[in-house]
C-alpha positions in Angstrom: -52.5 -113.2 -69.1 -52.1 -109.8 -70.7 -49.8 -107.2 -69.2 -52.5 -105.3 -67.3 -50.2 -103.7 -64.7 -48.0 -100.8 -65.8 -45.3 -99.4 -63.5 -44.2 -96.0 -64.8 -41.3 -94.0 -63.5 -41.5 -90.2 -63.6 -39.1 -87.4 -62.7 -39.7 -84.2 -60.8 -40.7 -82.6 -64.0 -43.9 -84.6 -63.9 -45.8 -86.3 -66.7 -44.5 -83.9 -69.3 -41.1 -85.6 -69.1 -42.5 -89.1 -69.9 -41.3 -91.0 -73.0 -44.0 -91.7 -75.6 -44.3 -95.4 -74.5 -44.8 -94.5 -70.9 -47.4 -91.8 -71.8 -49.3 -94.3 -73.9 -49.5 -96.8 -71.0 -50.7 -94.0 -68.7 -53.4 -92.8 -71.1 -54.7 -96.3 -71.5 -55.0 -96.9 -67.7 -58.4 -96.9 -66.0 -56.8 -96.7 -62.5 -53.7 -94.9 -61.5 -52.0 -95.7 -58.1 -49.3 -93.5 -56.6 -48.2 -91.4 -53.7 -50.4 -88.5 -52.7 -47.6 -86.1 -53.7 -47.4 -87.5 -57.3 -51.1 -87.7 -57.8 -51.7 -84.2 -56.6 -48.8 -82.9 -58.7 -50.1 -84.5 -61.9 -53.8 -84.5 -61.1 -54.8 -82.2 -64.0 -53.2 -84.5 -66.5 -54.9 -87.6 -65.0 -58.5 -86.3 -65.1 -61.1 -88.9 -65.8 -59.1 -91.7 -64.2 -59.6 -93.4 -60.8 -56.8 -92.0 -58.7 -55.8 -94.2 -55.7 -53.2 -93.0 -53.2 -51.1 -95.6 -51.3 -52.7 -96.6 -48.0 -51.0 -97.4 -44.8 -50.2 -100.2 -44.4 -49.1 -100.7 -48.0 -50.6 -104.2 -48.1 -54.1 -102.8 -48.3 -53.4 -101.1 -51.6 -51.5 -104.2 -52.9 -54.6 -106.3 -52.1 -56.8 -103.8 -54.1 -54.4 -103.9 -57.1 -54.6 -107.7 -57.0 -58.4 -107.5 -57.1 -58.2 -105.3 -60.2 -56.3 -108.0 -62.2 -57.3 -107.9 -65.8 -58.2 -104.2 -65.8 -55.8 -101.5 -67.0 -53.9 -100.4 -63.9 -50.9 -98.0 -63.8 -48.7 -97.4 -60.8 -46.9 -94.0 -60.9 -43.5 -94.1 -59.3 -40.5 -91.8 -58.8 -37.5 -92.4 -61.0 -36.6 -96.0 -61.5 -39.3 -98.2 -59.9 -36.9 -101.1 -59.7 -34.1 -99.3 -57.8 -35.2 -99.2 -54.2 -38.7 -98.4 -55.6 -42.2 -99.6 -55.5 -41.6 -101.9 -58.5 -39.5 -104.2 -56.2 -42.5 -104.7 -53.9 -44.9 -105.2 -56.8 -42.5 -107.7 -58.4 -42.7 -109.9 -55.3 -46.5 -109.9 -55.5 -47.2 -110.2 -59.3 -45.6 -112.2 -62.1 -43.3 -110.4 -64.5 -45.5 -111.6 -67.4 -48.3 -109.4 -66.1 -46.3 -106.2 -65.8 -44.9 -103.6 -68.0 -42.2 -101.5 -66.3 -41.0 -98.2 -67.8 -38.3 -96.6 -65.7 -37.2 -92.9 -65.7 -33.6 -92.1 -64.7 -33.1 -93.0 -61.0 -32.2 -90.4 -58.4 -28.7 -92.1 -58.3 -28.2 -91.6 -62.0 -29.3 -88.0 -61.9 -27.0 -87.3 -58.9 -24.0 -89.0 -60.5 -24.6 -86.8 -63.6 -24.8 -83.6 -61.5 -21.6 -84.5 -59.6 -19.7 -86.2 -62.4 -19.2 -89.2 -60.2 -18.7 -92.6 -62.0 -21.7 -94.5 -60.7 -20.0 -97.9 -60.6 -17.5 -96.5 -58.1 -20.1 -95.1 -55.7 -21.9 -96.9 -52.8 -25.7 -96.6 -53.4 -28.0 -97.1 -50.4 -31.5 -96.1 -49.3 -32.2 -94.4 -46.0 -35.8 -93.7 -47.1 -38.1 -95.1 -44.4 -35.0 -96.8 -42.8 -32.6 -96.1 -40.0 -29.9 -93.6 -40.8 -27.4 -96.0 -39.0 -27.4 -98.1 -42.2 -24.9 -95.5 -43.4 -22.3 -96.6 -40.8 -20.7 -99.6 -42.5 -19.9 -97.5 -45.6 -18.1 -94.7 -43.7 -14.4 -95.0 -44.7 -11.8 -92.6 -46.1 -12.3 -91.5 -49.7 -15.6 -93.5 -50.1 -18.4 -91.8 -52.0 -22.0 -92.5 -51.0 -25.3 -91.7 -52.6 -28.3 -92.1 -50.3 -32.0 -91.7 -50.7 -33.4 -90.0 -47.7 -36.7 -89.6 -45.8 -36.3 -85.8 -45.9 -34.3 -83.1 -44.3 -34.1 -84.9 -41.0 -32.1 -87.7 -42.6 -29.5 -85.3 -43.7 -29.0 -84.1 -40.2 -28.9 -87.6 -38.8 -26.3 -88.7 -41.4 -24.2 -85.7 -40.7 -24.2 -86.4 -37.0 -23.1 -90.0 -37.6 -20.2 -88.9 -39.7 -19.1 -86.2 -37.2 -19.3 -88.7 -34.3 -16.9 -91.0 -36.1 -14.3 -88.3 -36.9 -15.6 -87.7 -40.4 -16.9 -84.2 -39.8 -14.8 -82.8 -42.7 -16.8 -85.0 -45.1 -18.3 -83.1 -48.0 -22.1 -83.4 -48.2 -24.1 -82.4 -51.2 -27.9 -82.2 -50.8 -29.5 -82.5 -54.2 -33.1 -81.3 -54.1 -35.9 -81.8 -56.6 -33.6 -83.1 -59.3 -35.0 -82.6 -62.8 -37.7 -80.1 -61.6 -38.0 -76.4 -61.6 -37.0 -76.2 -57.9 -33.8 -78.1 -58.4 -31.0 -77.0 -56.1 -27.7 -78.3 -54.9 -26.3 -77.4 -51.5 -22.7 -78.4 -50.6 -21.3 -78.2 -47.1 -19.3 -80.1 -44.5 -20.9 -82.7 -42.3 -20.0 -80.7 -39.2 -21.8 -77.6 -40.7 -25.2 -79.2 -41.1 -27.7 -77.7 -38.8 -27.2 -74.1 -40.1 -29.3 -74.7 -43.3 -32.7 -75.8 -44.3 -33.2 -78.4 -46.9 -36.2 -79.5 -49.1 -37.9 -82.7 -48.0 -37.4 -84.2 -51.4 -33.7 -84.7 -51.7 -30.9 -87.2 -52.2 -27.7 -87.0 -50.1 -24.2 -87.4 -51.6 -21.3 -88.0 -49.2 -17.6 -87.8 -50.0 -16.0 -89.2 -46.9 -13.1 -87.3 -45.4 -11.5 -88.6 -42.3 -10.1 -86.3 -39.6 -7.5 -86.9 -36.9 -8.6 -89.7 -34.5 -11.3 -90.9 -36.9 -13.0 -94.2 -36.1 -12.2 -96.4 -39.1 -13.8 -99.8 -39.0 -13.3 -102.3 -41.9 -16.1 -104.4 -43.4 -13.9 -107.4 -43.0 -14.6 -109.7 -40.0 -12.5 -109.2 -36.8 -13.5 -105.8 -35.5 -11.6 -104.7 -32.4 -13.2 -106.1 -29.2 -13.6 -102.5 -28.0 -16.1 -101.9 -30.8 -18.6 -104.0 -28.9 -20.4 -103.4 -25.6 -20.1 -106.7 -23.8 -20.0 -108.3 -20.3 -17.1 -110.7 -21.1 -19.2 -113.0 -23.2 -17.6 -112.0 -26.5 -16.0 -114.0 -29.3 -12.6 -112.3 -29.4 -11.5 -110.6 -32.5 -9.1 -113.2 -33.9 -11.4 -116.1 -33.2 -14.3 -114.1 -34.5 -12.5 -113.5 -37.8 -11.8 -117.2 -38.2 -15.4 -118.1 -37.3 -16.9 -115.7 -39.8 -14.6 -117.1 -42.5 -15.9 -120.6 -41.6 -19.5 -119.5 -41.7 -18.9 -118.0 -45.2 -21.5 -115.2 -45.4 -22.9 -114.6 -48.9 -25.3 -111.8 -50.1 -28.8 -112.3 -48.7 -27.9 -115.3 -46.6 -29.5 -115.9 -43.2 -27.6 -116.8 -40.0 -28.9 -118.2 -36.7 -26.6 -117.0 -33.9 -27.6 -119.3 -31.0 -26.5 -118.1 -27.6 -25.5 -114.8 -29.2 -24.0 -113.1 -26.1 -23.4 -109.5 -27.2 -24.2 -110.3 -30.8 -20.7 -109.9 -32.2 -21.0 -112.8 -34.7 -24.4 -111.7 -35.9 -23.3 -108.1 -36.3 -20.2 -109.0 -38.3 -22.1 -111.5 -40.4 -24.6 -108.7 -41.5 -21.7 -106.2 -42.2 -19.8 -108.8 -44.3 -22.0 -109.0 -47.4 -24.9 -107.0 -48.9 -28.3 -108.1 -47.7 -27.0 -110.6 -45.1 -29.6 -111.3 -42.4 -29.2 -112.7 -38.9 -31.3 -113.8 -36.0 -29.6 -113.5 -32.6 -31.1 -116.0 -30.0 -30.3 -114.9 -26.5 -32.2 -115.7 -23.2 -30.5 -113.0 -21.0 -32.3 -109.7 -21.2 -29.2 -107.6 -20.4 -27.4 -109.3 -23.2 -30.3 -108.7 -25.6 -30.0 -105.0 -24.8 -26.3 -105.1 -25.6 -27.0 -106.9 -28.9 -29.5 -104.1 -29.9 -27.0 -101.4 -28.9 -24.2 -103.1 -30.9 -26.4 -103.6 -33.9 -27.3 -99.9 -34.0 -23.8 -98.6 -33.3 -22.2 -100.7 -36.0 -24.8 -100.1 -38.7 -27.0 -103.2 -38.8 -30.2 -102.1 -37.2 -32.1 -104.8 -38.9 -30.6 -107.6 -36.8 -33.5 -109.6 -35.3 -33.3 -110.5 -31.7 -35.2 -113.4 -30.2 -35.6 -114.1 -26.4 -36.3 -117.3 -24.6 -34.5 -120.6 -24.0 -33.2 -122.7 -27.0 -34.3 -124.9 -28.5 -37.8 -123.7 -27.8 -37.0 -120.2 -29.0 -35.8 -121.6 -32.4 -39.3 -122.9 -33.3 -40.9 -121.1 -36.2 -37.8 -119.2 -37.2 -37.0 -119.0 -41.0 -34.7 -121.7 -42.4 -31.1 -120.6 -41.9 -28.3 -120.8 -44.4 -25.7 -121.0 -41.6 -25.8 -121.6 -37.9 -23.3 -120.6 -35.2 -23.6 -122.2 -31.8 -21.7 -120.1 -29.3 -23.5 -120.8 -26.0 -24.5 -124.2 -24.6 -22.4 -125.9 -27.3 -22.5 -129.2 -25.4 -26.3 -129.3 -25.3 -27.4 -132.1 -27.7 -31.0 -131.0 -27.9 -29.9 -127.5 -29.1 -27.5 -129.0 -31.6 -30.2 -131.4 -32.9 -32.7 -128.6 -33.4 -30.1 -126.5 -35.3 -29.0 -129.3 -37.5 -32.6 -130.2 -38.4 -33.3 -126.6 -39.3 -30.4 -126.3 -41.8 -31.2 -127.0 -45.4 -29.0 -129.3 -47.5 -25.8 -127.3 -48.2 -26.1 -125.2 -45.0 -23.2 -124.7 -42.8 -22.9 -125.1 -39.0 -20.0 -123.8 -36.9 -19.5 -124.3 -33.2 -16.8 -123.2 -30.8 -15.9 -125.0 -27.6 -13.6 -123.9 -24.8 -14.6 -126.5 -22.2 -13.8 -130.2 -22.0 -17.5 -131.0 -22.2 -17.9 -128.9 -25.2 -14.9 -130.4 -26.9 -16.2 -133.9 -26.2 -19.5 -133.0 -27.8 -17.8 -131.6 -30.9 -15.6 -134.7 -31.3 -18.7 -136.9 -31.2 -20.6 -134.8 -33.8 -17.5 -134.8 -36.0 -17.5 -138.6 -35.9 -21.2 -138.7 -36.8 -21.5 -135.9 -39.4 -17.9 -135.3 -40.6 -16.6 -131.8 -41.3 -13.5 -130.2 -39.9 -12.1 -129.8 -36.5 -9.7 -126.9 -36.0 -7.8 -125.8 -32.9 -7.4 -122.1 -32.6 -4.6 -120.9 -30.3 -4.0 -117.1 -29.9 -1.3 -115.4 -27.8 -1.1 -111.7 -27.1 1.8 -109.7 -25.8 1.8 -108.7 -22.0 4.2 -107.0 -19.7 5.9 -109.1 -17.1 7.7 -106.7 -14.8 10.2 -104.9 -17.0 10.0 -107.5 -19.8 7.4 -108.6 -22.3 6.1 -112.1 -23.1 3.4 -113.7 -25.3 0.6 -114.7 -23.1 -1.7 -117.5 -24.5 -5.4 -117.1 -24.5 -7.9 -119.9 -23.8 -7.8 -122.4 -26.6 -10.8 -122.8 -28.9 -11.9 -126.0 -30.7 -13.9 -125.2 -33.7 -16.1 -127.7 -35.6 -17.2 -126.8 -39.1 -19.7 -128.9 -41.0 -21.8 -128.7 -44.2 -25.1 -130.6 -44.1 -25.1 -132.7 -47.2 -28.6 -134.2 -47.0 -32.0 -133.2 -45.5 -32.9 -134.7 -42.1 
């Protein structure tokens, strides 16, 4: 199959800034697909070609592109198509052997050049078409962040999130129309946003500065219990840290959190590594509402929440890389469904605090192997005028890796 599909990145200076190789691909194309903004901006240079703006939903245009297979098709993109761009979507749909991809400098590269920021030391995220709360896990003293935005409104939302966490002194630079005639950089504090208008086409740079009383939350597991809204059904911080370590989150991995309570395990799993995904299974409506609130407040708005009684609610869910059983740990039907769902090499962790739960974990350990660990935590308490360490309820944790299918 010839490389019939070209994906061409362009800057804000339009087609005049294209490299010769990109220009040749565009001239050869019969059909040019792109955003309405790009096609209108460069329409004069694309005369004689069939111009196709992206439809909503996007899948409609992807289907049309597939039907044109074998014809000369060019997709016009902004900057680097493979960096949070349309090229990533197209690469999931079409083989690499059928595509030619010619990137322009990404918005991140341009911003780093304008600010003289070493790009390898900067957090790079996209808030374009996404919840601004995705910024939250990156907010920490001295951290630098570059974020694609959905427009001026994203700048205001991000500034509000920073200020609410005691980072109002953070330095924001709004980089507008980089590479074009209307390029402009505006620098101000997060707590000053709202007094200025910004162009819709912008990238946001953040240099985090923490003020007195700032809320600083590490990406490492074991957030303070007070960071979560809960009704008492909460895996406490120390046990949570040990549990996440046993679950071993890796980039892009999927967790089933069965009997999720307030969602603390799911939330910390998604914060722990880039691209981590989680499904929180919880039958109680009030707890599902808490899970949603915690996910938003702690920067993982993509946490999926499923209602209903397990194991029925587990049916049809994507195959997990890890499973945590927090509720109904003694239920053999729930365990069997979770164990079947895991692929070979997947991990299951279960915590028990009751004798019935411990008996179930002992039996499963005998059948499937793994590790049994007793977790005993004590915290200081006042007893009259003295102090003493007060033990918390002991937790028996079973950790197992599924070594074969079935």
